[in-house]
N, C-alpha and C positions, 0 to 999 in steps of 0.2 A: 717634655718629660725628662730629657737628659739634663737639662739645665737646672731643673729642680733637684735631681738626684745629686748632682754635683753640689748644689747649695747645701742640701742636707748632710751630705759628707763633710763639707767644710765646718758646718755648724758643729759637727760631732767632735771636732778636734779643739780641745781647750787647753792642752798642754803640749809642750815641745820636749823632745829628747835631745840633750846636748851630746856632742861627740865625746866619746871616751869617759863618760860619767854614767854610772848605773842610776836609774831612777826607779821608784817603787810605784806600783799601781795596785788596784783591786777591781776585779771584774764583777764582784757580787752585786754592785750597784750600778752597773753599765747598761747601755741600751744596745739593741741589735740594728744599727744602722749599715753595718758592713756585711757583705756576703763574699767569703773567700772560697776558692776553689777546694781547698782541703777540709772545709768545714762539712759536717754531714747536714742532712735536711733538718734534723733536730736542732742543731746548733744555729742554723741560720734563722729559726724561729724563737730561740731563747734569747733573752735580753742579757748577754754576757760578754759583749765584746767592747774594747776600749781603743780609740784611736789616738795616736800621738803624732804631732807634726814634726818633720825633720827636713831641714834645708841645708845640703852640703855646701861648704864654701869652696870646694874643688870637686871636679869631675874625677871618678874612679870607681873602684870596687869597695863595697862596705859590707861588713859582717855584722848582722843583727841577730842577738841572742836573747832568749827569754828563758828564765828559770822560775818554777812555781812549785807548789806543793800539791798540784793537781795536774792532769792531763791538758796540755796547753797546745794551741796552734798559734801561728805567726804568719802575717802576710804584710807585704808592702805594695802600696798603690801609688800611681802618679795621679794626675788630674783627671784621667779618663778610664783608667783600667788597672786590673791587678798585674803587677809585675811578676811576683814570685809568692809561693805559699809553702809552708811546711807544717807537717803535724808532729813530727818527732825527730830529735837529733840526739842519738846515742843513748837517750833515756826518755821515759814517758813524761816526765815533768820537766822536759827541756826541749825547745824548739830553736832552730838556727837556720838562717838563710844568708847567702852571699849574692849581692845584686850590684850591678853597674848603675850608677847615678850620675846625673848631669849637675853641674855646678849651679847654685843658686836657684835651682827648681824646688818646688814644694812637694814633699812626699808624705804620705800617711803610713805609719806602722801601726798595725792592728793586732792586738792581742785578744785571743778568744779561748774559751775552754772547750776541750773535746766532749761531746756527748752531753752538753749542758752543764759541764763542771764549771766551778767559779771559785774565786779566792784571791789572795795576794800574790804578786809576782815581782820579779826584778827584770829590768830591761835595759840593755846596753847596746849602743851602736859604735862600731870601730871602723877606721879607715884600714884597708888592706894594701899596703905598698906593693 
């Protein structure tokens, strides 16, 4: 069962987010393969999350930010579990997390809409020296 879950999650990642470069996405045509701790029960059932792959070149702390025109959540997963999750950061349409990551490990950055909300967003990952 756990192996099947991991395979499903990997299959959900079709894009990668580069370091220090904002990327755009849209959760309106997403699927609900991820279950973050800051998502409500309704969010966990709604098909409104998108996963992005990220593989840091060096170990350290990284800031992950998402901005949208809707109430958005943000989570970071490693191969087995959720590392961090945020529903809001300073504003309803923005979420931000800071997380320590290992070099050359594969992570999933997941953007979701709060309370089933969906729409376009901008995502960026930055190294924190």
